[in-house]
N, C-alpha and C positions, 0 to 999 in steps of 0.2 A: 499726626496725633490720632490715637485710637479713640473711638467713641466710648461712652460709658457702658453701652450694651456689649461691645466687644470685650471690654475689660471684665465685665460681670460674667459673660459666658466663659471666658478663659479661666477665671477664678473657680467657677462652678465645675468645669471639666477637671481642673486640677484636684479639687477636693473629692469629686466623685471617683476619679481614677484611683485614688489612694485611700478610699473609705475603709475603715477598719484596720489599716496598717499604720497610717501616719496621722497625727493630730496637728493640723496647721494652726499657728497663731495668726491673728490678723496682720501682724508685722511681717511674717513670713510670706504671706500672699502679696503684700505690698512690694516687698523686695523683688519677688519673682516677676511681678508685672512691670516694675521699673526696668528690670534687666531684659525681659523678653519683648515687651511692647513699647517701652519708652514712656510709660505713663507716669504722671507725677502723683504726689501724695494726695492731693485734693481729689483727683479723678478716682483714685483707688478707694478712698473713703466713701465717695458717692456711690461707686459700684457695689461695694460691700453693704452699704446701707440699703441699696435697692434690693439686693439678694435677701437680706434679712426681712425687709418689709414685705416682700412678695412671698416669703415662706419657703423659698428654695433652699436656704441654708439657715442654721440656727447657731447660737453660741452655746458651747459646752463649758462647764465649769469644773470638771474633774481634773484636779492637779494643775489648775491654772486655766486661763481663758483660751478656748480653742474654737475653731469654726468647723462645724460638722453638718452632715446631712440630717434632716429630721428623722427621728426614730418612729417606727410604727409598732404598735402593740401586736402581740400574737393573735388576738381575737379580731383585729382590724383587717387581717389579710383575708 
């Protein structure tokens, strides 16, 4: 069984790799982690909550709920 940190890292890498191309829904991430890592629903939810609480990922609400990288303003660069 993978740890919550391993699941969270895999989710983050998946979202980061496709940033700007694909909008992942939380359920899409859960299905992928079940397939690749053998994680269950409870572990996936805990990993996603950890990513949201730490600020590594955010929820986007454009056209439905999706998981995204946090946006930075132009002046913040």
